[in-house]
C-alpha positions as CSV (number, residue, x, y, z in Angstrom):
1,M,0.0,0.0,0.0
2,A,1.4,3.4,-1.0
3,K,2.1,5.9,1.8
4,L,0.2,9.2,1.8
5,T,1.8,12.5,2.6
6,I,0.4,14.5,5.5
7,R,-1.1,16.9,3.0
8,Q,-2.8,14.0,1.2
9,Q,-4.0,12.5,4.4
10,N,-5.5,15.8,5.5
11,A,-7.2,16.3,2.1
12,M,-8.7,12.8,2.3
13,L,-9.9,13.3,5.8
14,E,-11.6,16.6,4.8
15,A,-13.2,14.8,1.8
16,I,-14.5,12.1,4.1
17,R,-15.9,14.6,6.5
18,Q,-17.7,16.4,3.7
19,I,-19.1,13.1,2.4
20,R,-20.4,12.2,5.8
21,E,-22.1,15.7,6.2
22,L,-23.6,15.4,2.7
23,E,-24.9,11.9,3.5
24,V,-26.7,13.3,6.5
25,A,-28.1,16.1,4.5
26,K,-29.2,13.7,1.8
27,R,-31.0,11.5,4.3
28,E,-32.8,14.6,5.7
29,V,-33.8,15.8,2.2
30,T,-34.9,12.3,1.2
31,K,-37.0,12.1,4.3
32,A,-38.6,15.5,3.7
33,I,-39.4,14.6,0.1
34,G,-41.0,11.3,1.2
35,E,-43.1,13.2,3.7
36,Q,-44.4,15.6,1.1
37,Q,-45.0,12.9,-1.4
38,Q,-47.1,11.0,1.3
39,I,-49.2,14.1,1.9
40,I,-50.0,14.3,-1.8
41,K,-50.6,10.5,-2.1
42,D,-53.0,10.6,0.9
43,M,-55.0,13.5,-0.6
44,M,-55.2,11.8,-3.9
45,T,-56.3,8.5,-2.3
46,C,-58.9,10.2,-0.2
47,K,-60.3,11.9,-3.3
48,Q,-59.9,8.8,-5.4
49,V,-57.9,10.6,-8.0
50,E,-55.1,9.0,-10.0
51,V,-54.1,12.0,-12.2
52,L,-54.3,15.6,-11.1
53,E,-53.5,18.8,-13.1
54,L,-52.2,21.6,-10.8
55,G,-50.9,24.6,-12.6
56,E,-47.9,23.6,-14.6
57,Y,-47.7,20.2,-12.9
58,T,-49.4,16.9,-13.6
59,V,-49.3,14.5,-10.6
60,R,-49.9,10.8,-11.1
61,Y,-50.5,8.3,-8.4
62,T,-51.5,5.2,-10.4
63,T,-51.6,1.5,-9.9
64,V,-49.1,-0.3,-12.1
65,T,-48.9,-4.0,-12.6
66,T,-45.6,-5.6,-13.7
67,S,-44.3,-9.1,-14.3
68,R,-41.0,-10.0,-12.7
69,F,-38.9,-13.0,-13.0
70,D,-38.6,-14.9,-9.7
71,S,-34.9,-15.9,-9.9
72,A,-34.9,-17.4,-6.4
73,A,-37.7,-19.8,-7.2
74,F,-36.2,-20.6,-10.6
75,K,-32.8,-21.4,-8.9
76,K,-34.6,-23.6,-6.4
77,T,-36.4,-25.6,-8.9
78,H,-33.9,-25.5,-11.8
79,A,-30.5,-25.2,-10.1
80,E,-28.4,-26.7,-12.9
81,L,-30.1,-24.5,-15.6
82,Y,-29.7,-21.5,-13.3
83,A,-26.0,-22.2,-12.9
84,Q,-25.6,-22.6,-16.6
85,Y,-26.8,-19.1,-17.3
86,T,-25.2,-17.4,-14.3
87,V,-22.2,-15.3,-15.2
88,P,-19.8,-13.7,-12.8
89,S,-19.3,-10.0,-12.8
90,T,-16.6,-7.9,-11.3
91,S,-16.9,-4.4,-9.9
92,K,-15.3,-2.1,-7.4
93,R,-17.1,-1.1,-4.2
94,F,-16.4,2.2,-2.4
95,S,-17.2,2.5,1.3
96,I,-16.3,4.5,4.3
97,S,-16.7,3.0,7.8
């Protein structure tokens, strides 16, 4: 492992501190967004409205049905076939603990 200079260490520590502060702010903003969305969803549900035109905004709260592949069940019932079509992938993971 390469050694970092004191200046590099200090720069990294400052970057890590900023990341932590931004992560806290992101969680707070995400929570506030979710709360406001829930207010709108509750109002639309109460009024039984799926599409609402408000000024320049169109708000949709609609029921959507999708079909998804159940890979866990497929793996359980067709393990050999599942293994045949499983391909490894490599990526890098960044974390701060």
